N, C-alpha and C positions, 0 to 999 in steps of 0.2 A: 403467544409469546409473551404474555403479562407476568407468568410465574417464572421467568427465566432469570438466571444470574448473569448479569453483562460484564464484560471485561472492563476493568476500571483503568484510571489513568497509569498506574504502575506498569499494568501488562502491556499497554499500548506503547508506552515510552521505551519499555524493553524491545519491543518489536521494531520500533523506529532505530534505535541504537544498533540492534541486529542488522537491520537493512543497511544502515550506514557502512558497517563494517563489511558487509557483503559488496556494496558499491565501490568500496576503496579496493577490495580484492578484485573486482571485475575491471577497474581501472587500471590497477597495476598489471593485470594480465594482458589488457590490451596494449598497454605500453610496451611490456616485453614482447609481445607479438609483433608489434610494428617495428621494433628495434632489430628484429632478425632480418628485416627486408631493407634493402638500400633505398628505393625511392617509393615511399608510400604516398599516394596522392593525398592532397589536404581534404578532398572530399570524403575519403574513407576515414580519416582521423575525426573529421566532423560528425559524420554519420554514427560512428561507433560512440561518441560522447554524448550525442543527442540520444541515443537509444539508452545509454546508461542513466543519464540525468532525467530525461523527459518521459521515456516509454516504459522503464523498468516497472515503476508503480502501476500505472493505468492498465499496461498489458497483462501484468500477473494479475491484477485485481478482477480483471474482466473474463479472463481465460480460466484462472485456478481458484478464484474467489479470495485472494489474497497474495501478499508477497511471501518471499521466503521466510522473512522474519515473522510474519503472521503464522505461516505453517509451523514453524519450529516452536511457537509459543501456543499453538492449538486454537487460533482465532482465525476467524473468516469474516469478510465483508460482503453482505448480503443485502438485495432489495428489502426495504422494511416491510414491504407487503407480500413479499414471496422468498422466505428464507431458504427455499431449494434451489434457487437459480442464482446466478452471479450477476452482478450490475452490468450494464451494457458499456461498451467501450467509451462511447461519447460522455456517459456519466462518470466513468472512471477518470477520463481526462479532466472533466470540469472539477471532480472532486479533488484530484491531485493539485490543480492549479490554485484552488482555494486553500489547500493544506499548506502548499508551498509559500504562497503570498503571506498567509497569516502565521506561519510557523507554530510555535510553541502555544501562541495565544489561541490557536483553534482548538487546543486540548483543555482548555479551562472549563469548558461547558460540560465536559464528560462526567463530572462528579455532580453536577447541577441539576441532572434530569434523570428519572427512573430507568430509562433505556440505555444511559450512558453515551448518548450521540454528541459527537464534537460538532463544531459549526459546519466543517465540510460533509459530515453525514446528514446534518439537517438539509444543507442545500441540494443534495441529490436524492433525499429519502432512502439513504442507506442505514444499515445498522451493523455493527461490529459483535458477532457472537462467538461463544467457544464452539468448537467444531463439533463436539459430541452433542451439543443441544440441536443443531440443524439436522442431526440424523434422526432424533426422536420426534421431531415436529411432524 
């Protein structure tokens, strides 16, 4: 993996912005759906928003190798030691928690190392790569 070209900050920020728009669309869709019903239990509302805000990123990353924003921009999140697999769900949750807590600060390390790892990638030993590069490894 040493000869690869890794996604830089700009591509990763575009993925975050894309995911933000997608999450907004999900939220509006859920609100519109719940508005069609007279009595929606609070637990259903809570569960929907927990999924949207807390589970979207870790689930998509662990199951599909990235979020919808990652897919649209042709990047994937993989274990640094095995780019053919997806990271495990507990690691994806931990990665997301760090990313959410640090916010944009987490991305400042992307340009500072040769593999373009953000702080949250370093914490779980993941790496963000271009999709076409994972197919050729």
